[in-house]
N, CA, C and O atoms as a DFTB+ gen file, in Angstrom:
604 C
 N C O
     1  1      -7.950     -27.255     -18.216
     2  2      -8.913     -26.275     -17.812
     3  2      -9.749     -26.814     -16.664
     4  3     -10.016     -28.013     -16.593
     5  1     -10.160     -25.936     -15.773
     6  2     -10.920     -26.302     -14.639
     7  2     -12.395     -25.962     -14.816
     8  3     -12.735     -24.951     -15.430
     9  1     -13.247     -26.786     -14.294
    10  2     -14.641     -26.435     -14.343
    11  2     -14.898     -25.443     -13.197
    12  3     -14.003     -25.206     -12.385
    13  1     -16.056     -24.883     -13.121
    14  2     -16.406     -23.805     -12.150
    15  2     -16.149     -24.244     -10.721
    16  3     -15.573     -23.509      -9.919
    17  1     -16.593     -25.467     -10.420
    18  2     -16.437     -25.956      -9.012
    19  2     -14.960     -26.135      -8.651
    20  3     -14.525     -25.795      -7.550
    21  1     -14.190     -26.685      -9.624
    22  2     -12.745     -26.853      -9.331
    23  2     -12.043     -25.529      -9.163
    24  3     -11.228     -25.355      -8.258
    25  1     -12.359     -24.606     -10.032
    26  2     -11.730     -23.283      -9.925
    27  2     -12.080     -22.591      -8.630
    28  3     -11.222     -21.977      -7.997
    29  1     -13.363     -22.687      -8.223
    30  2     -13.765     -22.129      -6.906
    31  2     -13.018     -22.762      -5.760
    32  3     -12.577     -22.076      -4.838
    33  1     -12.874     -24.088      -5.817
    34  2     -12.184     -24.836      -4.779
    35  2     -10.673     -24.378      -4.659
    36  3     -10.154     -24.170      -3.563
    37  1     -10.017     -24.239      -5.840
    38  2      -8.622     -23.845      -5.826
    39  2      -8.497     -22.431      -5.280
    40  3      -7.611     -22.164      -4.468
    41  1      -9.376     -21.510      -5.712
    42  2      -9.322     -20.115      -5.167
    43  2      -9.568     -20.079      -3.704
    44  3      -8.876     -19.360      -2.983
    45  1     -10.544     -20.840      -3.219
    46  2     -10.806     -20.900      -1.771
    47  2      -9.613     -21.484      -1.001
    48  3      -9.298     -21.033       0.100
    49  1      -8.963     -22.478      -1.582
    50  2      -7.779     -23.041      -0.945
    51  2      -6.663     -22.031      -0.891
    52  3      -5.969     -21.930       0.121
    53  1      -6.475     -21.283      -1.954
    54  2      -5.420     -20.235      -1.964
    55  2      -5.730     -19.181      -0.895
    56  3      -4.866     -18.858      -0.081
    57  1      -6.916     -18.660      -0.891
    58  2      -7.249     -17.574       0.064
    59  2      -7.244     -18.065       1.526
    60  3      -6.945     -17.300       2.443
    61  1      -7.566     -19.300       1.717
    62  2      -7.452     -19.873       3.065
    63  2      -5.980     -19.952       3.478
    64  3      -5.620     -19.630       4.610
    65  1      -5.134     -20.390       2.529
    66  2      -3.685     -20.473       2.826
    67  2      -3.130     -19.073       3.111
    68  3      -2.336     -18.892       4.034
    69  1      -3.548     -18.097       2.324
    70  2      -3.073     -16.745       2.527
    71  2      -3.550     -16.208       3.874
    72  3      -2.772     -15.576       4.589
    73  1      -4.776     -16.440       4.225
    74  2      -5.350     -15.973       5.483
    75  2      -4.586     -16.653       6.700
    76  3      -4.290     -15.988       7.692
    77  1      -4.297     -17.912       6.596
    78  2      -3.564     -18.542       7.647
    79  2      -2.090     -18.028       7.740
    80  3      -1.531     -17.906       8.830
    81  1      -1.517     -17.750       6.618
    82  2      -0.149     -17.156       6.521
    83  2      -0.122     -15.772       7.199
    84  3       0.826     -15.445       7.914
    85  1      -1.150     -14.981       6.970
    86  2      -1.198     -13.636       7.500
    87  2      -1.764     -13.530       8.874
    88  3      -1.565     -12.505       9.525
    89  1      -2.465     -14.536       9.366
    90  2      -3.135     -14.431      10.653
    91  2      -2.213     -13.970      11.796
    92  3      -2.647     -13.143      12.598
    93  1      -1.001     -14.443      11.913
    94  2      -0.173     -13.982      13.057
    95  2       0.431     -12.614      12.834
    96  3       1.085     -12.110      13.747
    97  1       0.261     -11.978      11.692
    98  2       0.853     -10.716      11.396
    99  2      -0.077      -9.611      11.950
   100  3      -1.203      -9.447      11.480
   101  1       0.428      -8.841      12.982
   102  2      -0.378      -7.774      13.508
   103  2      -0.415      -6.533      12.592
   104  3       0.452      -6.359      11.736
   105  1      -1.382      -5.719      12.777
   106  2      -1.465      -4.448      12.045
   107  2      -0.367      -3.536      12.535
   108  3       0.281      -3.866      13.529
   109  1      -0.120      -2.410      11.896
   110  2       0.844      -1.421      12.276
   111  2       0.576      -0.863      13.683
   112  3       1.491      -0.412      14.373
   113  1      -0.687      -0.906      14.084
   114  2      -1.060      -0.444      15.433
   115  2      -0.928      -1.523      16.448
   116  3      -1.182      -1.285      17.629
   117  1      -0.535      -2.723      16.038
   118  2      -0.321      -3.853      16.949
   119  2      -1.552      -4.693      17.206
   120  3      -1.514      -5.614      18.022
   121  1      -2.678      -4.380      16.500
   122  2      -3.911      -5.047      16.668
   123  2      -4.068      -6.156      15.651
   124  3      -3.409      -6.166      14.611
   125  1      -4.976      -7.116      15.977
   126  2      -5.237      -8.187      15.077
   127  2      -6.084      -7.615      13.932
   128  3      -6.943      -6.767      14.175
   129  1      -5.856      -8.068      12.676
   130  2      -6.524      -7.503      11.546
   131  2      -6.934      -8.614      10.604
   132  3      -6.232      -9.616      10.473
   133  1      -8.060      -8.441       9.954
   134  2      -8.492      -9.392       8.927
   135  2      -7.898      -8.900       7.594
   136  3      -8.463      -8.031       6.930
   137  1      -6.759      -9.472       7.228
   138  2      -6.024      -9.006       6.036
   139  2      -6.794      -9.172       4.756
   140  3      -6.703      -8.345       3.849
   141  1      -7.576     -10.273       4.681
   142  2      -8.299     -10.585       3.425
   143  2      -9.421      -9.570       3.255
   144  3      -9.744      -9.224       2.119
   145  1     -10.010      -9.094       4.296
   146  2     -11.132      -8.133       4.241
   147  2     -10.719      -6.887       5.005
   148  3     -11.383      -6.513       5.971
   149  1      -9.672      -6.257       4.607
   150  2      -9.067      -5.146       5.335
   151  2     -10.057      -3.910       5.287
   152  3     -10.505      -3.475       4.226
   153  1     -10.348      -3.404       6.481
   154  2     -11.254      -2.301       6.605
   155  2     -10.451      -0.992       6.766
   156  3      -9.534      -0.916       7.584
   157  1     -10.811       0.033       5.975
   158  2     -10.140       1.291       6.088
   159  2     -10.822       2.141       7.209
   160  3     -10.178       3.012       7.795
   161  1     -12.073       1.893       7.488
   162  2     -12.812       2.711       8.433
   163  2     -13.340       4.010       7.840
   164  3     -13.912       4.836       8.552
   165  1     -13.144       4.193       6.511
   166  2     -13.684       5.343       5.852
   167  2     -14.626       4.892       4.757
   168  3     -14.230       4.152       3.856
   169  1     -15.856       5.326       4.828
   170  2     -16.873       4.919       3.832
   171  2     -16.424       5.364       2.438
   172  3     -16.105       6.533       2.220
   173  1     -16.406       4.444       1.530
   174  2     -16.083       4.719       0.128
   175  2     -14.627       4.508      -0.229
   176  3     -14.245       4.653      -1.390
   177  1     -13.816       4.170       0.746
   178  2     -12.384       3.864       0.500
   179  2     -12.190       2.372       0.877
   180  3     -12.406       1.964       2.018
   181  1     -11.785       1.606      -0.106
   182  2     -11.676       0.173       0.041
   183  2     -10.297      -0.300      -0.334
   184  3      -9.666       0.246      -1.239
   185  1      -9.823      -1.328       0.368
   186  2      -8.592      -2.021      -0.036
   187  2      -9.066      -3.325      -0.677
   188  3      -9.879      -4.057      -0.110
   189  1      -8.549      -3.591      -1.847
   190  2      -8.949      -4.790      -2.608
   191  2      -7.691      -5.581      -2.977
   192  3      -6.633      -5.020      -3.261
   193  1      -7.849      -6.896      -2.959
   194  2      -6.812      -7.807      -3.380
   195  2      -7.472      -8.821      -4.266
   196  3      -8.634      -9.175      -4.071
   197  1      -6.722      -9.291      -5.250
   198  2      -7.221     -10.378      -6.091
   199  2      -6.045     -11.085      -6.696
   200  3      -4.961     -10.521      -6.847
   201  1      -6.279     -12.344      -7.044
   202  2      -5.312     -13.119      -7.812
   203  2      -6.122     -14.013      -8.738
   204  3      -7.086     -14.649      -8.313
   205  1      -5.729     -14.060      -9.993
   206  2      -6.454     -14.883     -10.959
   207  2      -5.464     -15.616     -11.826
   208  3      -4.348     -15.929     -11.410
   209  1      -5.901     -15.885     -13.049
   210  2      -5.062     -16.662     -13.969
   211  2      -4.081     -15.829     -14.785
   212  3      -3.388     -16.368     -15.648
   213  1      -4.009     -14.525     -14.526
   214  2      -3.117     -13.620     -15.279
   215  2      -2.232     -12.803     -14.333
   216  3      -1.047     -12.610     -14.601
   217  1      -2.812     -12.324     -13.227
   218  2      -2.079     -11.458     -12.321
   219  2      -2.641     -11.456     -10.933
   220  3      -3.684     -12.049     -10.658
   221  1      -1.932     -10.779     -10.058
   222  2      -2.449     -10.504      -8.711
   223  2      -2.335      -8.992      -8.539
   224  3      -1.466      -8.346      -9.125
   225  1      -3.213      -8.458      -7.742
   226  2      -3.128      -7.008      -7.470
   227  2      -3.544      -6.672      -6.067
   228  3      -4.267      -7.421      -5.408
   229  1      -3.076      -5.536      -5.626
   230  2      -3.541      -4.854      -4.415
   231  2      -3.904      -3.457      -4.836
   232  3      -3.152      -2.790      -5.546
   233  1      -5.089      -3.009      -4.381
   234  2      -5.527      -1.685      -4.799
   235  2      -6.259      -0.959      -3.668
   236  3      -6.846      -1.575      -2.779
   237  1      -6.202       0.332      -3.734
   238  2      -7.044       1.193      -2.883
   239  2      -8.069       1.796      -3.884
   240  3      -7.700       2.459      -4.853
   241  1      -9.343       1.543      -3.612
   242  2     -10.412       2.063      -4.456
   243  2     -11.166       3.203      -3.782
   244  3     -11.532       3.129      -2.609
   245  1     -11.372       4.197      -4.514
   246  2     -12.199       5.322      -4.039
   247  2     -13.492       5.244      -4.853
   248  3     -13.529       5.585      -6.035
   249  1     -14.552       4.783      -4.180
   250  2     -15.736       4.465      -4.890
   251  2     -16.947       5.011      -4.083
   252  3     -17.421       4.376      -3.141
   253  1     -17.411       6.169      -4.475
   254  2     -18.487       6.846      -3.750
   255  2     -19.578       7.236      -4.746
   256  3     -19.278       7.478      -5.915
   257  1     -20.773       7.298      -4.331
   258  2     -21.851       7.817      -5.171
   259  2     -21.630       9.287      -5.511
   260  3     -22.050       9.760      -6.568
   261  1     -20.981       9.988      -4.627
   262  2     -20.709      11.417      -4.801
   263  2     -19.307      11.557      -5.475
   264  3     -18.274      11.428      -4.818
   265  1     -19.313      11.822      -6.786
   266  2     -18.071      11.911      -7.517
   267  2     -17.144      12.975      -7.015
   268  3     -15.928      12.784      -7.019
   269  1     -17.687      14.109      -6.578
   270  2     -16.867      15.166      -6.035
   271  2     -16.097      14.731      -4.814
   272  3     -14.905      15.013      -4.690
   273  1     -16.795      14.021      -3.877
   274  2     -16.125      13.520      -2.712
   275  2     -15.082      12.428      -3.066
   276  3     -13.996      12.361      -2.491
   277  1     -15.461      11.606      -4.011
   278  2     -14.538      10.561      -4.474
   279  2     -13.235      11.188      -4.945
   280  3     -12.151      10.733      -4.581
   281  1     -13.348      12.254      -5.772
   282  2     -12.135      12.919      -6.254
   283  2     -11.393      13.661      -5.114
   284  3     -10.167      13.774      -5.131
   285  1     -12.137      14.144      -4.164
   286  2     -11.477      14.801      -3.035
   287  2     -10.621      13.801      -2.273
   288  3      -9.476      14.097      -1.932
   289  1     -11.166      12.625      -2.004
   290  2     -10.400      11.568      -1.356
   291  2      -9.167      11.167      -2.178
   292  3      -8.064      11.032      -1.648
   293  1      -9.378      10.989      -3.436
   294  2      -8.296      10.547      -4.357
   295  2      -7.199      11.654      -4.394
   296  3      -6.008      11.350      -4.319
   297  1      -7.609      12.899      -4.508
   298  2      -6.634      13.989      -4.560
   299  2      -5.876      14.124      -3.221
   300  3      -4.696      14.474      -3.196
   301  1      -6.571      13.843      -2.132
   302  2      -5.901      13.811      -0.816
   303  2      -4.807      12.725      -0.841
   304  3      -3.682      12.968      -0.404
   305  1      -5.136      11.546      -1.347
   306  2      -4.154      10.444      -1.453
   307  2      -3.060      10.878      -2.363
   308  3      -1.888      10.661      -2.057
   309  1      -3.389      11.486      -3.478
   310  2      -2.376      11.956      -4.433
   311  2      -1.419      12.935      -3.740
   312  3      -0.212      12.898      -3.981
   313  1      -1.947      13.794      -2.894
   314  2      -1.120      14.750      -2.143
   315  2      -0.167      14.108      -1.183
   316  3       0.828      14.716      -0.788
   317  1      -0.455      12.888      -0.800
   318  2       0.429      12.127       0.099
   319  2       1.276      11.095      -0.678
   320  3       1.873      10.208      -0.070
   321  1       1.327      11.208      -1.993
   322  2       2.021      10.254      -2.831
   323  2       3.473      10.042      -2.446
   324  3       3.946       8.906      -2.451
   325  1       4.191      11.099      -2.115
   326  2       5.598      10.977      -1.717
   327  2       5.706      10.096      -0.442
   328  3       6.554       9.208      -0.354
   329  1       4.871      10.358       0.481
   330  2       4.896       9.567       1.744
   331  2       4.491       8.105       1.439
   332  3       5.087       7.168       1.971
   333  1       3.519       7.935       0.616
   334  2       3.049       6.629       0.214
   335  2       4.164       5.846      -0.474
   336  3       4.390       4.681      -0.147
   337  1       4.858       6.467      -1.414
   338  2       5.974       5.851      -2.106
   339  2       7.115       5.505      -1.151
   340  3       7.775       4.479      -1.314
   341  1       7.344       6.356      -0.159
   342  2       8.387       6.053       0.773
   343  2       8.071       4.813       1.646
   344  3       8.983       4.130       2.111
   345  1       6.792       4.538       1.857
   346  2       6.375       3.386       2.621
   347  2       6.152       2.162       1.745
   348  3       6.612       1.068       2.070
   349  1       5.445       2.348       0.631
   350  2       4.984       1.241      -0.206
   351  2       5.811       0.991      -1.422
   352  3       5.625      -0.035      -2.077
   353  1       6.711       1.868      -1.762
   354  2       7.455       1.709      -3.005
   355  2       6.794       2.439      -4.158
   356  3       5.679       2.942      -4.016
   357  1       7.453       2.501      -5.271
   358  2       6.959       3.330      -6.406
   359  2       6.235       2.507      -7.472
   360  3       5.880       3.041      -8.522
   361  1       6.017       1.245      -7.223
   362  2       5.367       0.414      -8.278
   363  2       3.826       0.481      -8.194
   364  3       3.142      -0.521      -8.402
   365  1       3.297       1.674      -7.888
   366  2       1.865       1.801      -7.775
   367  2       1.448       2.809      -8.885
   368  3       2.184       3.747      -9.192
   369  1       0.282       2.594      -9.459
   370  2      -0.257       3.463     -10.476
   371  2      -1.476       4.168      -9.931
   372  3      -2.338       3.558      -9.298
   373  1      -1.536       5.457     -10.184
   374  2      -2.661       6.327      -9.693
   375  2      -3.575       6.583     -10.941
   376  3      -3.108       7.069     -11.972
   377  1      -4.850       6.251     -10.815
   378  2      -5.786       6.487     -11.881
   379  2      -7.057       7.136     -11.391
   380  3      -7.885       6.484     -10.755
   381  1      -7.220       8.397     -11.676
   382  2      -8.331       9.199     -11.185
   383  2      -9.695       8.723     -11.776
   384  3     -10.726       8.714     -11.103
   385  1      -9.632       8.335     -13.053
   386  2     -10.885       7.928     -13.738
   387  2     -10.775       6.524     -14.290
   388  3     -10.466       6.338     -15.467
   389  1     -11.023       5.542     -13.455
   390  2     -10.867       4.134     -13.793
   391  2     -12.304       3.567     -13.950
   392  3     -13.218       3.890     -13.191
   393  1     -12.442       2.723     -14.959
   394  2     -13.717       2.036     -15.198
   395  2     -13.473       0.524     -15.041
   396  3     -12.601      -0.039     -15.702
   397  1     -14.237      -0.112     -14.177
   398  2     -14.119      -1.563     -13.980
   399  2     -14.723      -2.298     -15.172
   400  3     -15.377      -1.699     -16.026
   401  1     -14.491      -3.598     -15.210
   402  2     -15.055      -4.454     -16.238
   403  2     -16.557      -4.381     -16.320
   404  3     -17.140      -4.524     -17.395
   405  1     -17.187      -4.156     -15.176
   406  2     -18.638      -4.068     -15.168
   407  2     -19.207      -2.651     -15.299
   408  3     -20.385      -2.395     -15.047
   409  1     -18.270      -1.704     -15.726
   410  2     -18.723      -0.373     -16.038
   411  2     -18.787       0.586     -14.885
   412  3     -19.257       1.710     -15.064
   413  1     -18.350       0.212     -13.738
   414  2     -18.343       1.061     -12.545
   415  2     -17.187       2.078     -12.632
   416  3     -16.051       1.703     -12.921
   417  1     -17.479       3.337     -12.386
   418  2     -16.501       4.402     -12.396
   419  2     -15.959       4.641     -10.977
   420  3     -16.715       4.824     -10.024
   421  1     -14.646       4.632     -10.876
   422  2     -14.014       4.876      -9.587
   423  2     -12.607       5.429      -9.785
   424  3     -12.114       5.515     -10.910
   425  1     -11.983       5.793      -8.701
   426  2     -10.576       6.209      -8.728
   427  2      -9.795       5.116      -7.999
   428  3     -10.308       4.506      -7.061
   429  1      -8.558       4.867      -8.429
   430  2      -7.850       3.704      -7.923
   431  2      -6.360       3.951      -7.852
   432  3      -5.785       4.666      -8.673
   433  1      -5.745       3.340      -6.847
   434  2      -4.286       3.321      -6.727
   435  2      -4.002       1.762      -6.662
   436  3      -4.505       1.049      -5.793
   437  1      -3.176       1.302      -7.628
   438  2      -3.021      -0.110      -7.754
   439  2      -1.618      -0.554      -8.103
   440  3      -0.875       0.150      -8.789
   441  1      -1.268      -1.738      -7.619
   442  2       0.001      -2.383      -8.018
   443  2      -0.318      -3.809      -8.412
   444  3      -1.182      -4.458      -7.822
   445  1       0.405      -4.291      -9.436
   446  2       0.104      -5.640      -9.962
   447  2       1.350      -6.508     -10.062
   448  3       2.456      -6.008     -10.267
   449  1       1.156      -7.808      -9.916
   450  2       2.177      -8.766     -10.216
   451  2       1.657      -9.571     -11.409
   452  3       0.641     -10.260     -11.314
   453  1       2.351      -9.472     -12.499
   454  2       1.913     -10.146     -13.720
   455  2       2.650     -11.461     -13.955
   456  3       3.698     -11.697     -13.353
   457  1       2.124     -12.303     -14.807
   458  2       2.780     -13.550     -15.184
   459  2       2.591     -14.643     -14.185
   460  3       3.364     -15.601     -14.190
   461  1       1.602     -14.559     -13.322
   462  2       1.364     -15.586     -12.314
   463  2       0.004     -16.263     -12.606
   464  3      -0.835     -15.706     -13.315
   465  1      -0.185     -17.406     -12.079
   466  2      -1.452     -18.084     -12.194
   467  2      -1.861     -18.660     -10.826
   468  3      -1.110     -19.428     -10.225
   469  1      -3.007     -18.298     -10.360
   470  2      -3.511     -18.815      -9.089
   471  2      -3.768     -20.299      -9.144
   472  3      -3.801     -20.977      -8.117
   473  1      -3.951     -20.802     -10.355
   474  2      -4.211     -22.234     -10.532
   475  2      -2.892     -23.064     -10.578
   476  3      -2.912     -24.289     -10.703
   477  1      -1.846     -22.401     -10.481
   478  2      -0.529     -23.096     -10.463
   479  2       0.029     -22.905      -9.055
   480  3       0.527     -21.827      -8.731
   481  1      -0.048     -23.955      -8.204
   482  2       0.384     -23.839      -6.792
   483  2       1.805     -23.418      -6.670
   484  3       2.171     -22.808      -5.665
   485  1       2.645     -23.714      -7.654
   486  2       4.057     -23.259      -7.580
   487  2       4.183     -21.759      -7.619
   488  3       5.225     -21.216      -7.251
   489  1       3.126     -21.063      -8.064
   490  2       3.121     -19.607      -8.082
   491  2       2.629     -18.981      -6.756
   492  3       2.794     -17.783      -6.527
   493  1       2.042     -19.790      -5.918
   494  2       1.485     -19.290      -4.656
   495  2       2.476     -18.561      -3.773
   496  3       2.132     -17.506      -3.240
   497  1       3.719     -19.078      -3.583
   498  2       4.665     -18.337      -2.749
   499  2       4.903     -16.899      -3.272
   500  3       4.948     -15.946      -2.494
   501  1       5.049     -16.769      -4.576
   502  2       5.261     -15.406      -5.173
   503  2       4.012     -14.530      -4.963
   504  3       4.132     -13.348      -4.642
   505  1       2.849     -15.097      -5.139
   506  2       1.616     -14.337      -5.014
   507  2       1.464     -13.894      -3.540
   508  3       1.164     -12.732      -3.267
   509  1       1.676     -14.836      -2.596
   510  2       1.513     -14.533      -1.207
   511  2       2.545     -13.508      -0.781
   512  3       2.213     -12.583      -0.039
   513  1       3.764     -13.639      -1.219
   514  2       4.807     -12.657      -0.870
   515  2       4.418     -11.265      -1.365
   516  3       4.540     -10.286      -0.629
   517  1       3.952     -11.178      -2.609
   518  2       3.487      -9.932      -3.205
   519  2       2.354      -9.272      -2.382
   520  3       2.412      -8.096      -2.024
   521  1       1.349     -10.077      -2.113
   522  2       0.210      -9.593      -1.403
   523  2       0.612      -9.130       0.016
   524  3       0.242      -8.049       0.474
   525  1       1.386     -10.002       0.684
   526  2       1.837      -9.671       2.083
   527  2       2.592      -8.358       2.115
   528  3       2.267      -7.463       2.896
   529  1       3.587      -8.247       1.276
   530  2       4.417      -7.050       1.262
   531  2       3.584      -5.791       1.066
   532  3       3.757      -4.800       1.775
   533  1       2.684      -5.843       0.101
   534  2       1.868      -4.649      -0.215
   535  2       0.768      -4.385       0.789
   536  3       0.448      -3.227       1.059
   537  1       0.192      -5.410       1.339
   538  2      -0.841      -5.176       2.375
   539  2      -0.241      -4.596       3.654
   540  3      -0.842      -3.728       4.286
   541  1       0.962      -5.083       4.039
   542  2       1.628      -4.538       5.201
   543  2       2.022      -3.083       4.976
   544  3       1.907      -2.247       5.873
   545  1       2.494      -2.796       3.753
   546  2       2.836      -1.396       3.428
   547  2       1.617      -0.508       3.477
   548  3       1.665       0.586       4.039
   549  1       0.531      -0.961       2.900
   550  2      -0.736      -0.202       2.912
   551  2      -1.163       0.044       4.369
   552  3      -1.558       1.153       4.729
   553  1      -1.078      -0.987       5.185
   554  2      -1.460      -0.825       6.575
   555  2      -0.587       0.167       7.318
   556  3      -1.090       0.924       8.149
   557  1       0.716       0.182       7.037
   558  2       1.599       1.133       7.643
   559  2       1.241       2.568       7.255
   560  3       1.186       3.475       8.086
   561  1       0.998       2.730       5.936
   562  2       0.586       4.045       5.466
   563  2      -0.728       4.469       6.106
   564  3      -0.836       5.578       6.630
   565  1      -1.738       3.582       6.066
   566  2      -3.050       3.897       6.568
   567  2      -3.024       4.209       8.055
   568  3      -3.762       5.083       8.511
   569  1      -2.211       3.532       8.803
   570  2      -2.064       3.775      10.219
   571  2      -1.559       5.218      10.501
   572  3      -1.977       5.859      11.466
   573  1      -0.693       5.680       9.668
   574  2      -0.109       7.064       9.821
   575  2      -1.031       8.170       9.246
   576  3      -1.138       9.264       9.800
   577  1      -1.694       7.838       8.105
   578  2      -2.345       8.930       7.338
   579  2      -3.862       8.829       7.314
   580  3      -4.499       9.696       6.715
   581  1      -4.450       7.876       7.899
   582  2      -5.960       7.805       7.889
   583  2      -6.608       9.107       8.369
   584  3      -7.608       9.522       7.783
   585  1      -6.087       9.769       9.407
   586  2      -6.720      11.059       9.813
   587  2      -6.899      12.083       8.701
   588  3      -7.826      12.891       8.747
   589  1      -6.027      12.059       7.709
   590  2      -6.170      13.006       6.590
   591  2      -7.472      12.778       5.785
   592  3      -7.956      13.681       5.102
   593  1      -8.004      11.597       5.877
   594  2      -9.229      11.261       5.091
   595  2     -10.479      11.355       5.928
   596  3     -11.564      11.120       5.394
   597  1     -10.408      11.671       7.165
   598  2     -11.540      11.791       8.005
   599  2     -12.187      13.176       7.840
   600  3     -12.057      14.070       8.676
   601  1     -12.869      13.287       6.741
   602  2     -13.444      14.566       6.317
   603  2     -14.805      14.791       6.961
   604  3     -15.440      15.818       6.720
């Protein structure tokens, strides 16, 4: 087991490695992008990534103070599901009413890689490959369909 400082160090080391790996990868529009802190450009729509001691995930979160607008964005995404699946694959789950561990209510589209551990460096290639593939797919989708969310 790792103490808090060791765990933080390992996580920082992983995300630094991921960032360096992704740095030369341009966005779908050909521009440089901060993959770790991917910006959608739409307030309330966020791309999230995480890896921990159980799984890794990539998600699109719809989190707005205005629940009606949140559902409007989510339903818009849902309406583009076929296009999204064509670009990103079908291993994504759509959840209109998701509650985070800290009780926050949001809508989410998420894909996970289970059975990995960020604290096991031998898992890092699988985690990085999973994150890379899904982030590039999200970027391709977002490059084509972002105008649909500019309400």
